[in-house]
PDB file of N, CA, C and O in Angstrom:
ATOM      1  N   MET A   1       0.812  -1.163   0.000  1.00  0.00           N
ATOM      2  CA  MET A   1       0.000   0.000   0.000  1.00  0.00           C
ATOM      3  C   MET A   1       0.873   1.250   0.000  1.00  0.00           C
ATOM      4  O   MET A   1       2.045   1.216   0.374  1.00  0.00           O
ATOM      5  N   THR A   2       0.275   2.334  -0.424  1.00  0.00           N
ATOM      6  CA  THR A   2       1.031   3.587  -0.498  1.00  0.00           C
ATOM      7  C   THR A   2       0.949   4.335   0.821  1.00  0.00           C
ATOM      8  O   THR A   2      -0.029   4.237   1.563  1.00  0.00           O
ATOM      9  N   ALA A   3       1.995   5.074   1.082  1.00  0.00           N
ATOM     10  CA  ALA A   3       2.045   5.849   2.321  1.00  0.00           C
ATOM     11  C   ALA A   3       1.263   7.155   2.150  1.00  0.00           C
ATOM     12  O   ALA A   3       1.298   7.790   1.096  1.00  0.00           O
ATOM     13  N   LYS A   4       0.577   7.522   3.192  1.00  0.00           N
ATOM     14  CA  LYS A   4      -0.177   8.768   3.146  1.00  0.00           C
ATOM     15  C   LYS A   4       0.762   9.938   3.431  1.00  0.00           C
ATOM     16  O   LYS A   4       1.578   9.894   4.352  1.00  0.00           O
ATOM     17  N   ILE A   5       0.624  10.979   2.621  1.00  0.00           N
ATOM     18  CA  ILE A   5       1.452  12.172   2.780  1.00  0.00           C
ATOM     19  C   ILE A   5       0.624  13.232   3.499  1.00  0.00           C
ATOM     20  O   ILE A   5      -0.496  13.559   3.104  1.00  0.00           O
ATOM     21  N   LYS A   6       1.208  13.745   4.549  1.00  0.00           N
ATOM     22  CA  LYS A   6       0.509  14.800   5.282  1.00  0.00           C
ATOM     23  C   LYS A   6       0.700  16.120   4.545  1.00  0.00           C
ATOM     24  O   LYS A   6       1.819  16.504   4.204  1.00  0.00           O
ATOM     25  N   ARG A   7      -0.379  16.782   4.315  1.00  0.00           N
ATOM     26  CA  ARG A   7      -0.322  18.082   3.651  1.00  0.00           C
ATOM     27  C   ARG A   7      -0.364  19.183   4.706  1.00  0.00           C
ATOM     28  O   ARG A   7      -1.084  19.102   5.701  1.00  0.00           O
ATOM     29  N   LYS A   8       0.421  20.195   4.450  1.00  0.00           N
ATOM     30  CA  LYS A   8       0.421  21.333   5.351  1.00  0.00           C
ATOM     31  C   LYS A   8      -0.791  22.187   5.040  1.00  0.00           C
ATOM     32  O   LYS A   8      -1.204  22.322   3.888  1.00  0.00           O
ATOM     33  N   SER A   9      -1.331  22.739   6.057  1.00  0.00           N
ATOM     34  CA  SER A   9      -2.512  23.567   5.832  1.00  0.00           C
ATOM     35  C   SER A   9      -2.105  24.843   5.091  1.00  0.00           C
ATOM     36  O   SER A   9      -1.029  25.398   5.312  1.00  0.00           O
ATOM     37  N   VAL A  10      -2.970  25.274   4.237  1.00  0.00           N
ATOM     38  CA  VAL A  10      -2.709  26.462   3.441  1.00  0.00           C
ATOM     39  C   VAL A  10      -2.786  27.715   4.308  1.00  0.00           C
ATOM     40  O   VAL A  10      -2.081  28.695   4.071  1.00  0.00           O
ATOM     41  N   ARG A  11      -3.621  27.668   5.276  1.00  0.00           N
ATOM     42  CA  ARG A  11      -3.802  28.814   6.151  1.00  0.00           C
ATOM     43  C   ARG A  11      -2.750  28.794   7.254  1.00  0.00           C
ATOM     44  O   ARG A  11      -2.906  28.123   8.275  1.00  0.00           O
ATOM     45  N   THR A  12      -1.720  29.512   7.033  1.00  0.00           N
ATOM     46  CA  THR A  12      -0.693  29.641   8.052  1.00  0.00           C
ATOM     47  C   THR A  12      -0.781  31.033   8.640  1.00  0.00           C
ATOM     48  O   THR A  12      -1.149  31.991   7.960  1.00  0.00           O
ATOM     49  N   SER A  13      -0.453  31.124   9.862  1.00  0.00           N
ATOM     50  CA  SER A  13      -0.520  32.437  10.498  1.00  0.00           C
ATOM     51  C   SER A  13       0.753  33.204  10.168  1.00  0.00           C
ATOM     52  O   SER A  13       1.867  32.743  10.418  1.00  0.00           O
ATOM     53  N   ARG A  14       0.553  34.377   9.603  1.00  0.00           N
ATOM     54  CA  ARG A  14       1.680  35.245   9.286  1.00  0.00           C
ATOM     55  C   ARG A  14       1.717  36.386  10.284  1.00  0.00           C
ATOM     56  O   ARG A  14       0.687  36.871  10.752  1.00  0.00           O
ATOM     57  N   LYS A  15       2.911  36.790  10.588  1.00  0.00           N
ATOM     58  CA  LYS A  15       3.058  37.920  11.485  1.00  0.00           C
ATOM     59  C   LYS A  15       2.729  39.186  10.711  1.00  0.00           C
ATOM     60  O   LYS A  15       3.074  39.318   9.536  1.00  0.00           O
ATOM     61  N   ALA A  16       2.074  40.093  11.366  1.00  0.00           N
ATOM     62  CA  ALA A  16       1.740  41.365  10.726  1.00  0.00           C
ATOM     63  C   ALA A  16       3.031  42.142  10.501  1.00  0.00           C
ATOM     64  O   ALA A  16       3.796  42.375  11.437  1.00  0.00           O
ATOM     65  N   SER A  17       3.263  42.531   9.281  1.00  0.00           N
ATOM     66  CA  SER A  17       4.491  43.257   8.987  1.00  0.00           C
ATOM     67  C   SER A  17       4.347  44.707   9.445  1.00  0.00           C
ATOM     68  O   SER A  17       3.327  45.355   9.211  1.00  0.00           O
ATOM     69  N   VAL A  18       5.363  45.179  10.082  1.00  0.00           N
ATOM     70  CA  VAL A  18       5.366  46.538  10.602  1.00  0.00           C
ATOM     71  C   VAL A  18       6.009  47.444   9.564  1.00  0.00           C
ATOM     72  O   VAL A  18       7.055  47.122   9.001  1.00  0.00           O
ATOM     73  N   SER A  19       5.381  48.562   9.324  1.00  0.00           N
ATOM     74  CA  SER A  19       5.908  49.508   8.353  1.00  0.00           C
ATOM     75  C   SER A  19       7.223  50.087   8.862  1.00  0.00           C
ATOM     76  O   SER A  19       7.333  50.439  10.037  1.00  0.00           O
ATOM     77  N   PRO A  20       8.221  50.188   7.985  1.00  0.00           N
ATOM     78  CA  PRO A  20       9.485  50.783   8.431  1.00  0.00           C
ATOM     79  C   PRO A  20       9.356  52.271   8.717  1.00  0.00           C
ATOM     80  O   PRO A  20      10.200  52.840   9.408  1.00  0.00           O
ATOM     81  N   PHE A  21       8.310  52.910   8.195  1.00  0.00           N
ATOM     82  CA  PHE A  21       8.128  54.330   8.429  1.00  0.00           C
ATOM     83  C   PHE A  21       7.574  54.621   9.819  1.00  0.00           C
ATOM     84  O   PHE A  21       7.670  55.752  10.296  1.00  0.00           O
ATOM     85  N   SER A  22       7.002  53.630  10.465  1.00  0.00           N
ATOM     86  CA  SER A  22       6.433  53.870  11.783  1.00  0.00           C
ATOM     87  C   SER A  22       7.509  54.191  12.808  1.00  0.00           C
ATOM     88  O   SER A  22       7.222  54.803  13.836  1.00  0.00           O
ATOM     89  N   ILE A  23       8.725  53.790  12.544  1.00  0.00           N
ATOM     90  CA  ILE A  23       9.813  54.078  13.463  1.00  0.00           C
ATOM     91  C   ILE A  23      10.259  55.523  13.324  1.00  0.00           C
ATOM     92  O   ILE A  23      10.506  56.195  14.325  1.00  0.00           O
ATOM     93  N   TYR A  24      10.363  56.001  12.110  1.00  0.00           N
ATOM     94  CA  TYR A  24      10.948  57.300  11.852  1.00  0.00           C
ATOM     95  C   TYR A  24       9.916  58.416  11.710  1.00  0.00           C
ATOM     96  O   TYR A  24      10.180  59.548  12.115  1.00  0.00           O
ATOM     97  N   TRP A  25       8.761  58.121  11.151  1.00  0.00           N
ATOM     98  CA  TRP A  25       7.766  59.142  10.875  1.00  0.00           C
ATOM     99  C   TRP A  25       6.791  59.226  12.035  1.00  0.00           C
ATOM    100  O   TRP A  25       6.171  58.240  12.431  1.00  0.00           O
ATOM    101  N   THR A  26       6.677  60.421  12.561  1.00  0.00           N
ATOM    102  CA  THR A  26       5.739  60.665  13.642  1.00  0.00           C
ATOM    103  C   THR A  26       4.603  61.541  13.123  1.00  0.00           C
ATOM    104  O   THR A  26       4.534  61.864  11.937  1.00  0.00           O
ATOM    105  N   LYS A  27       3.739  61.906  14.019  1.00  0.00           N
ATOM    106  CA  LYS A  27       2.610  62.754  13.638  1.00  0.00           C
ATOM    107  C   LYS A  27       3.106  64.099  13.109  1.00  0.00           C
ATOM    108  O   LYS A  27       2.525  64.647  12.172  1.00  0.00           O
ATOM    109  N   GLY A  28       4.151  64.624  13.689  1.00  0.00           N
ATOM    110  CA  GLY A  28       4.714  65.903  13.240  1.00  0.00           C
ATOM    111  C   GLY A  28       5.223  65.837  11.805  1.00  0.00           C
ATOM    112  O   GLY A  28       5.047  66.783  11.037  1.00  0.00           O
ATOM    113  N   ASN A  29       5.853  64.724  11.444  1.00  0.00           N
ATOM    114  CA  ASN A  29       6.332  64.558  10.076  1.00  0.00           C
ATOM    115  C   ASN A  29       5.183  64.572   9.080  1.00  0.00           C
ATOM    116  O   ASN A  29       5.260  65.204   8.026  1.00  0.00           O
ATOM    117  N   TYR A  30       4.125  63.869   9.430  1.00  0.00           N
ATOM    118  CA  TYR A  30       2.971  63.829   8.534  1.00  0.00           C
ATOM    119  C   TYR A  30       2.285  65.182   8.439  1.00  0.00           C
ATOM    120  O   TYR A  30       1.764  65.534   7.381  1.00  0.00           O
ATOM    121  N   LEU A  31       2.276  65.949   9.531  1.00  0.00           N
ATOM    122  CA  LEU A  31       1.698  67.286   9.481  1.00  0.00           C
ATOM    123  C   LEU A  31       2.503  68.204   8.566  1.00  0.00           C
ATOM    124  O   LEU A  31       1.928  68.967   7.790  1.00  0.00           O
ATOM    125  N   PHE A  32       3.834  68.133   8.656  1.00  0.00           N
ATOM    126  CA  PHE A  32       4.675  68.918   7.759  1.00  0.00           C
ATOM    127  C   PHE A  32       4.452  68.501   6.305  1.00  0.00           C
ATOM    128  O   PHE A  32       4.370  69.350   5.418  1.00  0.00           O
ATOM    129  N   LEU A  33       4.356  67.217   6.071  1.00  0.00           N
ATOM    130  CA  LEU A  33       4.155  66.725   4.713  1.00  0.00           C
ATOM    131  C   LEU A  33       2.801  67.164   4.163  1.00  0.00           C
ATOM    132  O   LEU A  33       2.715  67.613   3.020  1.00  0.00           O
ATOM    133  N   PHE A  34       1.752  67.039   4.960  1.00  0.00           N
ATOM    134  CA  PHE A  34       0.416  67.435   4.530  1.00  0.00           C
ATOM    135  C   PHE A  34       0.345  68.947   4.288  1.00  0.00           C
ATOM    136  O   PHE A  34      -0.252  69.401   3.312  1.00  0.00           O
ATOM    137  N   GLY A  35       0.960  69.717   5.187  1.00  0.00           N
ATOM    138  CA  GLY A  35       1.018  71.171   4.996  1.00  0.00           C
ATOM    139  C   GLY A  35       1.798  71.546   3.748  1.00  0.00           C
ATOM    140  O   GLY A  35       1.432  72.485   3.041  1.00  0.00           O
ATOM    141  N   GLY A  36       2.874  70.814   3.475  1.00  0.00           N
ATOM    142  CA  GLY A  36       3.656  71.060   2.266  1.00  0.00           C
ATOM    143  C   GLY A  36       2.872  70.769   1.003  1.00  0.00           C
ATOM    144  O   GLY A  36       2.978  71.500   0.019  1.00  0.00           O
ATOM    145  N   VAL A  37       2.093  69.714   1.025  1.00  0.00           N
ATOM    146  CA  VAL A  37       1.274  69.381  -0.150  1.00  0.00           C
ATOM    147  C   VAL A  37       0.222  70.458  -0.378  1.00  0.00           C
ATOM    148  O   VAL A  37      -0.036  70.849  -1.517  1.00  0.00           O
ATOM    149  N   LEU A  38      -0.392  70.941   0.715  1.00  0.00           N
ATOM    150  CA  LEU A  38      -1.373  72.017   0.571  1.00  0.00           C
ATOM    151  C   LEU A  38      -0.738  73.291   0.026  1.00  0.00           C
ATOM    152  O   LEU A  38      -1.315  73.945  -0.842  1.00  0.00           O
ATOM    153  N   LEU A  39       0.454  73.655   0.529  1.00  0.00           N
ATOM    154  CA  LEU A  39       1.138  74.830   0.011  1.00  0.00           C
ATOM    155  C   LEU A  39       1.608  74.631  -1.428  1.00  0.00           C
ATOM    156  O   LEU A  39       1.654  75.584  -2.205  1.00  0.00           O
ATOM    157  N   LEU A  40       1.952  73.415  -1.778  1.00  0.00           N
ATOM    158  CA  LEU A  40       2.342  73.119  -3.148  1.00  0.00           C
ATOM    159  C   LEU A  40       1.165  73.339  -4.098  1.00  0.00           C
ATOM    160  O   LEU A  40       1.318  73.929  -5.167  1.00  0.00           O
ATOM    161  N   ILE A  41       0.008  72.864  -3.699  1.00  0.00           N
ATOM    162  CA  ILE A  41      -1.193  73.076  -4.512  1.00  0.00           C
ATOM    163  C   ILE A  41      -1.505  74.567  -4.608  1.00  0.00           C
ATOM    164  O   ILE A  41      -1.861  75.062  -5.677  1.00  0.00           O
ATOM    165  N   LEU A  42      -1.371  75.284  -3.484  1.00  0.00           N
ATOM    166  CA  LEU A  42      -1.593  76.722  -3.486  1.00  0.00           C
ATOM    167  C   LEU A  42      -0.602  77.427  -4.419  1.00  0.00           C
ATOM    168  O   LEU A  42      -0.979  78.352  -5.138  1.00  0.00           O
ATOM    169  N   GLY A  43       0.654  76.996  -4.408  1.00  0.00           N
ATOM    170  CA  GLY A  43       1.661  77.603  -5.285  1.00  0.00           C
ATOM    171  C   GLY A  43       1.333  77.416  -6.751  1.00  0.00           C
ATOM    172  O   GLY A  43       1.491  78.343  -7.545  1.00  0.00           O
ATOM    173  N   TYR A  44       0.881  76.237  -7.118  1.00  0.00           N
ATOM    174  CA  TYR A  44       0.524  76.011  -8.520  1.00  0.00           C
ATOM    175  C   TYR A  44      -0.761  76.750  -8.903  1.00  0.00           C
ATOM    176  O   TYR A  44      -0.916  77.166 -10.052  1.00  0.00           O
ATOM    177  N   ILE A  45      -1.669  76.914  -7.963  1.00  0.00           N
ATOM    178  CA  ILE A  45      -2.859  77.718  -8.244  1.00  0.00           C
ATOM    179  C   ILE A  45      -2.458  79.174  -8.452  1.00  0.00           C
ATOM    180  O   ILE A  45      -2.942  79.828  -9.376  1.00  0.00           O
ATOM    181  N   LEU A  46      -1.566  79.687  -7.587  1.00  0.00           N
ATOM    182  CA  LEU A  46      -1.082  81.055  -7.766  1.00  0.00           C
ATOM    183  C   LEU A  46      -0.342  81.220  -9.092  1.00  0.00           C
ATOM    184  O   LEU A  46      -0.396  82.288  -9.702  1.00  0.00           O
ATOM    185  N   LEU A  47       0.334  80.193  -9.531  1.00  0.00           N
ATOM    186  CA  LEU A  47       1.068  80.240 -10.792  1.00  0.00           C
ATOM    187  C   LEU A  47       0.117  80.340 -11.979  1.00  0.00           C
ATOM    188  O   LEU A  47       0.453  80.931 -13.005  1.00  0.00           O
ATOM    189  N   SER A  48      -1.057  79.768 -11.834  1.00  0.00           N
ATOM    190  CA  SER A  48      -1.994  79.762 -12.956  1.00  0.00           C
ATOM    191  C   SER A  48      -2.933  80.965 -12.967  1.00  0.00           C
ATOM    192  O   SER A  48      -3.662  81.172 -13.937  1.00  0.00           O
ATOM    193  N   VAL A  49      -2.921  81.754 -11.905  1.00  0.00           N
ATOM    194  CA  VAL A  49      -3.836  82.895 -11.805  1.00  0.00           C
ATOM    195  C   VAL A  49      -3.311  84.048 -12.648  1.00  0.00           C
ATOM    196  O   VAL A  49      -2.120  84.359 -12.620  1.00  0.00           O
ATOM    197  N   GLY A  50      -4.186  84.663 -13.379  1.00  0.00           N
ATOM    198  CA  GLY A  50      -3.829  85.856 -14.140  1.00  0.00           C
ATOM    199  C   GLY A  50      -3.003  85.546 -15.367  1.00  0.00           C
ATOM    200  O   GLY A  50      -2.840  84.394 -15.771  1.00  0.00           O
ATOM    201  N   ASN A  51      -2.486  86.617 -15.944  1.00  0.00           N
ATOM    202  CA  ASN A  51      -1.631  86.495 -17.129  1.00  0.00           C
ATOM    203  C   ASN A  51      -0.265  85.944 -16.744  1.00  0.00           C
ATOM    204  O   ASN A  51       0.060  85.824 -15.563  1.00  0.00           O
ATOM    205  N   TRP A  52       0.517  85.618 -17.739  1.00  0.00           N
ATOM    206  CA  TRP A  52       1.835  85.053 -17.458  1.00  0.00           C
ATOM    207  C   TRP A  52       2.786  86.104 -16.907  1.00  0.00           C
ATOM    208  O   TRP A  52       3.788  85.745 -16.288  1.00  0.00           O
ATOM    209  N   TYR A  53       2.515  87.366 -17.105  1.00  0.00           N
ATOM    210  CA  TYR A  53       3.382  88.425 -16.620  1.00  0.00           C
ATOM    211  C   TYR A  53       2.814  89.118 -15.378  1.00  0.00           C
ATOM    212  O   TYR A  53       3.279  90.196 -15.008  1.00  0.00           O
ATOM    213  N   SER A  54       1.837  88.525 -14.748  1.00  0.00           N
ATOM    214  CA  SER A  54       1.257  89.139 -13.553  1.00  0.00           C
ATOM    215  C   SER A  54       2.204  88.989 -12.362  1.00  0.00           C
ATOM    216  O   SER A  54       3.079  88.123 -12.346  1.00  0.00           O
ATOM    217  N   THR A  55       2.010  89.843 -11.380  1.00  0.00           N
ATOM    218  CA  THR A  55       2.857  89.828 -10.179  1.00  0.00           C
ATOM    219  C   THR A  55       2.723  88.508  -9.429  1.00  0.00           C
ATOM    220  O   THR A  55       3.703  87.977  -8.906  1.00  0.00           O
ATOM    221  N   THR A  56       1.524  87.995  -9.384  1.00  0.00           N
ATOM    222  CA  THR A  56       1.290  86.737  -8.675  1.00  0.00           C
ATOM    223  C   THR A  56       2.047  85.598  -9.334  1.00  0.00           C
ATOM    224  O   THR A  56       2.681  84.790  -8.655  1.00  0.00           O
ATOM    225  N   SER A  57       1.982  85.534 -10.651  1.00  0.00           N
ATOM    226  CA  SER A  57       2.638  84.443 -11.374  1.00  0.00           C
ATOM    227  C   SER A  57       4.150  84.556 -11.359  1.00  0.00           C
ATOM    228  O   SER A  57       4.854  83.547 -11.326  1.00  0.00           O
ATOM    229  N   LEU A  58       4.652  85.786 -11.382  1.00  0.00           N
ATOM    230  CA  LEU A  58       6.098  85.974 -11.482  1.00  0.00           C
ATOM    231  C   LEU A  58       6.815  86.019 -10.137  1.00  0.00           C
ATOM    232  O   LEU A  58       7.986  85.647 -10.063  1.00  0.00           O
ATOM    233  N   TYR A  59       6.146  86.466  -9.068  1.00  0.00           N
ATOM    234  CA  TYR A  59       6.849  86.666  -7.810  1.00  0.00           C
ATOM    235  C   TYR A  59       6.357  85.775  -6.674  1.00  0.00           C
ATOM    236  O   TYR A  59       7.154  85.088  -6.035  1.00  0.00           O
ATOM    237  N   PHE A  60       5.064  85.784  -6.423  1.00  0.00           N
ATOM    238  CA  PHE A  60       4.562  85.069  -5.250  1.00  0.00           C
ATOM    239  C   PHE A  60       4.571  83.553  -5.417  1.00  0.00           C
ATOM    240  O   PHE A  60       4.994  82.832  -4.512  1.00  0.00           O
ATOM    241  N   ALA A  61       4.115  83.072  -6.547  1.00  0.00           N
ATOM    242  CA  ALA A  61       4.051  81.623  -6.761  1.00  0.00           C
ATOM    243  C   ALA A  61       5.432  80.962  -6.725  1.00  0.00           C
ATOM    244  O   ALA A  61       5.579  79.926  -6.077  1.00  0.00           O
ATOM    245  N   PRO A  62       6.457  81.519  -7.397  1.00  0.00           N
ATOM    246  CA  PRO A  62       7.778  80.874  -7.300  1.00  0.00           C
ATOM    247  C   PRO A  62       8.353  80.881  -5.884  1.00  0.00           C
ATOM    248  O   PRO A  62       9.061  79.952  -5.497  1.00  0.00           O
ATOM    249  N   ILE A  63       8.051  81.923  -5.113  1.00  0.00           N
ATOM    250  CA  ILE A  63       8.543  81.965  -3.729  1.00  0.00           C
ATOM    251  C   ILE A  63       7.883  80.865  -2.896  1.00  0.00           C
ATOM    252  O   ILE A  63       8.549  80.186  -2.114  1.00  0.00           O
ATOM    253  N   VAL A  64       6.583  80.696  -3.068  1.00  0.00           N
ATOM    254  CA  VAL A  64       5.865  79.653  -2.327  1.00  0.00           C
ATOM    255  C   VAL A  64       6.370  78.273  -2.749  1.00  0.00           C
ATOM    256  O   VAL A  64       6.627  77.427  -1.892  1.00  0.00           O
ATOM    257  N   LEU A  65       6.515  78.035  -4.042  1.00  0.00           N
ATOM    258  CA  LEU A  65       6.975  76.731  -4.522  1.00  0.00           C
ATOM    259  C   LEU A  65       8.402  76.444  -4.064  1.00  0.00           C
ATOM    260  O   LEU A  65       8.719  75.319  -3.680  1.00  0.00           O
ATOM    261  N   PHE A  66       9.260  77.458  -4.105  1.00  0.00           N
ATOM    262  CA  PHE A  66      10.637  77.283  -3.644  1.00  0.00           C
ATOM    263  C   PHE A  66      10.663  76.919  -2.165  1.00  0.00           C
ATOM    264  O   PHE A  66      11.409  76.031  -1.753  1.00  0.00           O
ATOM    265  N   ALA A  67       9.849  77.605  -1.368  1.00  0.00           N
ATOM    266  CA  ALA A  67       9.809  77.328   0.073  1.00  0.00           C
ATOM    267  C   ALA A  67       9.326  75.904   0.345  1.00  0.00           C
ATOM    268  O   ALA A  67       9.830  75.233   1.246  1.00  0.00           O
ATOM    269  N   VAL A  68       8.360  75.454  -0.428  1.00  0.00           N
ATOM    270  CA  VAL A  68       7.842  74.100  -0.214  1.00  0.00           C
ATOM    271  C   VAL A  68       8.897  73.061  -0.579  1.00  0.00           C
ATOM    272  O   VAL A  68       9.152  72.139   0.195  1.00  0.00           O
ATOM    273  N   TYR A  69       9.508  73.204  -1.749  1.00  0.00           N
ATOM    274  CA  TYR A  69      10.464  72.195  -2.206  1.00  0.00           C
ATOM    275  C   TYR A  69      11.774  72.216  -1.428  1.00  0.00           C
ATOM    276  O   TYR A  69      12.380  71.164  -1.221  1.00  0.00           O
ATOM    277  N   VAL A  70      12.222  73.392  -0.991  1.00  0.00           N
ATOM    278  CA  VAL A  70      13.545  73.486  -0.366  1.00  0.00           C
ATOM    279  C   VAL A  70      13.484  73.473   1.159  1.00  0.00           C
ATOM    280  O   VAL A  70      14.437  73.041   1.808  1.00  0.00           O
ATOM    281  N   ILE A  71      12.384  73.938   1.736  1.00  0.00           N
ATOM    282  CA  ILE A  71      12.328  74.026   3.193  1.00  0.00           C
ATOM    283  C   ILE A  71      11.360  73.006   3.797  1.00  0.00           C
ATOM    284  O   ILE A  71      11.748  72.228   4.669  1.00  0.00           O
ATOM    285  N   ILE A  72      10.122  73.003   3.347  1.00  0.00           N
ATOM    286  CA  ILE A  72       9.092  72.222   4.037  1.00  0.00           C
ATOM    287  C   ILE A  72       9.227  70.716   3.790  1.00  0.00           C
ATOM    288  O   ILE A  72       9.152  69.936   4.739  1.00  0.00           O
ATOM    289  N   PHE A  73       9.424  70.292   2.541  1.00  0.00           N
ATOM    290  CA  PHE A  73       9.553  68.852   2.283  1.00  0.00           C
ATOM    291  C   PHE A  73      10.791  68.251   2.957  1.00  0.00           C
ATOM    292  O   PHE A  73      10.676  67.186   3.563  1.00  0.00           O
ATOM    293  N   PRO A  74      11.975  68.885   2.879  1.00  0.00           N
ATOM    294  CA  PRO A  74      13.106  68.323   3.641  1.00  0.00           C
ATOM    295  C   PRO A  74      12.874  68.345   5.153  1.00  0.00           C
ATOM    296  O   PRO A  74      13.314  67.445   5.869  1.00  0.00           O
ATOM    297  N   LEU A  75      12.182  69.377   5.629  1.00  0.00           N
ATOM    298  CA  LEU A  75      11.873  69.438   7.050  1.00  0.00           C
ATOM    299  C   LEU A  75      10.954  68.298   7.456  1.00  0.00           C
ATOM    300  O   LEU A  75      11.100  67.731   8.539  1.00  0.00           O
ATOM    301  N   ALA A  76      10.011  67.962   6.588  1.00  0.00           N
ATOM    302  CA  ALA A  76       9.106  66.844   6.865  1.00  0.00           C
ATOM    303  C   ALA A  76       9.862  65.523   6.922  1.00  0.00           C
ATOM    304  O   ALA A  76       9.508  64.634   7.697  1.00  0.00           O
ATOM    305  N   ILE A  77      10.889  65.396   6.115  1.00  0.00           N
ATOM    306  CA  ILE A  77      11.668  64.156   6.106  1.00  0.00           C
ATOM    307  C   ILE A  77      12.608  64.076   7.305  1.00  0.00           C
ATOM    308  O   ILE A  77      12.750  63.016   7.913  1.00  0.00           O
ATOM    309  N   MET A  78      13.244  65.184   7.644  1.00  0.00           N
ATOM    310  CA  MET A  78      14.289  65.156   8.667  1.00  0.00           C
ATOM    311  C   MET A  78      13.817  65.521  10.066  1.00  0.00           C
ATOM    312  O   MET A  78      14.590  65.398  11.016  1.00  0.00           O
ATOM    313  N   PHE A  79      12.582  65.962  10.225  1.00  0.00           N
ATOM    314  CA  PHE A  79      12.087  66.385  11.530  1.00  0.00           C
ATOM    315  C   PHE A  79      12.021  65.192  12.473  1.00  0.00           C
ATOM    316  O   PHE A  79      11.458  64.147  12.146  1.00  0.00           O
ATOM    317  N   ALA A  80      12.604  65.371  13.637  1.00  0.00           N
ATOM    318  CA  ALA A  80      12.546  64.320  14.662  1.00  0.00           C
ATOM    319  C   ALA A  80      12.417  64.986  16.021  1.00  0.00           C
ATOM    320  O   ALA A  80      13.047  66.010  16.289  1.00  0.00           O
ATOM    321  N   LYS A  81      11.598  64.395  16.870  1.00  0.00           N
ATOM    322  CA  LYS A  81      11.472  64.928  18.213  1.00  0.00           C
ATOM    323  C   LYS A  81      12.739  64.627  18.988  1.00  0.00           C
ATOM    324  O   LYS A  81      13.326  63.550  18.881  1.00  0.00           O
ATOM    325  N   ARG A  82      13.133  65.597  19.758  1.00  0.00           N
ATOM    326  CA  ARG A  82      14.302  65.376  20.603  1.00  0.00           C
ATOM    327  C   ARG A  82      13.836  64.749  21.904  1.00  0.00           C
ATOM    328  O   ARG A  82      12.929  65.245  22.572  1.00  0.00           O
ATOM    329  N   ASN A  83      14.471  63.665  22.236  1.00  0.00           N
ATOM    330  CA  ASN A  83      14.132  62.993  23.488  1.00  0.00           C
ATOM    331  C   ASN A  83      14.893  63.672  24.617  1.00  0.00           C
ATOM    332  O   ASN A  83      16.116  63.569  24.714  1.00  0.00           O
ATOM    333  N   LYS A  84      14.154  64.361  25.459  1.00  0.00           N
ATOM    334  CA  LYS A  84      14.786  65.032  26.585  1.00  0.00           C
ATOM    335  C   LYS A  84      15.071  64.000  27.671  1.00  0.00           C
ATOM    336  O   LYS A  84      14.225  63.160  27.977  1.00  0.00           O
ATOM    337  N   PRO A  85      16.259  64.069  28.247  1.00  0.00           N
ATOM    338  CA  PRO A  85      16.549  63.113  29.320  1.00  0.00           C
ATOM    339  C   PRO A  85      15.664  63.417  30.530  1.00  0.00           C
ATOM    340  O   PRO A  85      15.473  64.568  30.922  1.00  0.00           O
ATOM    341  N   LYS A  86      15.148  62.363  31.088  1.00  0.00           N
ATOM    342  CA  LYS A  86      14.265  62.522  32.237  1.00  0.00           C
ATOM    343  C   LYS A  86      15.097  62.779  33.484  1.00  0.00           C
ATOM    344  O   LYS A  86      16.036  62.047  33.797  1.00  0.00           O
ATOM    345  N   VAL A  87      14.726  63.827  34.176  1.00  0.00           N
ATOM    346  CA  VAL A  87      15.421  64.168  35.414  1.00  0.00           C
ATOM    347  C   VAL A  87      14.647  63.553  36.567  1.00  0.00           C
ATOM    348  O   VAL A  87      13.462  63.820  36.769  1.00  0.00           O
ATOM    349  N   GLU A  88      15.342  62.738  37.300  1.00  0.00           N
ATOM    350  CA  GLU A  88      14.696  62.091  38.428  1.00  0.00           C
ATOM    351  C   GLU A  88      14.753  63.016  39.641  1.00  0.00           C
ATOM    352  O   GLU A  88      15.813  63.512  40.023  1.00  0.00           O
ATOM    353  N   GLU A  89      13.616  63.222  40.215  1.00  0.00           N
ATOM    354  CA  GLU A  89      13.564  64.070  41.399  1.00  0.00           C
ATOM    355  C   GLU A  89      13.770  63.213  42.647  1.00  0.00           C
ATOM    356  O   GLU A  89      13.228  62.117  42.783  1.00  0.00           O
ATOM    357  N   GLU A  90      14.567  63.758  43.534  1.00  0.00           N
ATOM    358  CA  GLU A  90      14.812  63.035  44.768  1.00  0.00           C
ATOM    359  C   GLU A  90      13.696  63.366  45.755  1.00  0.00           C
ATOM    360  O   GLU A  90      13.315  64.523  45.929  1.00  0.00           O
ATOM    361  N   LYS A  91      13.198  62.339  46.381  1.00  0.00           N
ATOM    362  CA  LYS A  91      12.154  62.539  47.384  1.00  0.00           C
ATOM    363  C   LYS A  91      12.811  62.633  48.752  1.00  0.00           C
ATOM    364  O   LYS A  91      13.615  61.796  49.163  1.00  0.00           O
ATOM    365  N   VAL A  92      12.423  63.693  49.422  1.00  0.00           N
ATOM    366  CA  VAL A  92      12.941  63.889  50.783  1.00  0.00           C
ATOM    367  C   VAL A  92      11.802  63.600  51.748  1.00  0.00           C
ATOM    368  O   VAL A  92      10.736  64.211  51.676  1.00  0.00           O
ATOM    369  N   ASP A  93      12.046  62.660  52.652  1.00  0.00           N
ATOM    370  CA  ASP A  93      11.012  62.312  53.630  1.00  0.00           C
ATOM    371  C   ASP A  93      11.196  63.076  54.896  1.00  0.00           C
ATOM    372  O   ASP A  93      10.417  62.913  55.835  1.00  0.00           O
TER     373      ASP A  93
END
């Protein structure tokens, strides 16, 4: 007679994979990123307003876009909370 082969069950329990961003990205990072996206949209809206030679298109929109790309997005990536060392208070009885 033939030997019976045990089959492994298809349903195996897998560990939930943890996102690598959960370690580095905090709520503050996401707020900077979301604010940057909103300002980016505002910059492109300002760029499209009026004629191509208008003050808004030539001066304000490039300043907003430059600030978003050079300041806010890198800040969103590199922002980290500083862990302050906990000072233990001595109890006097």
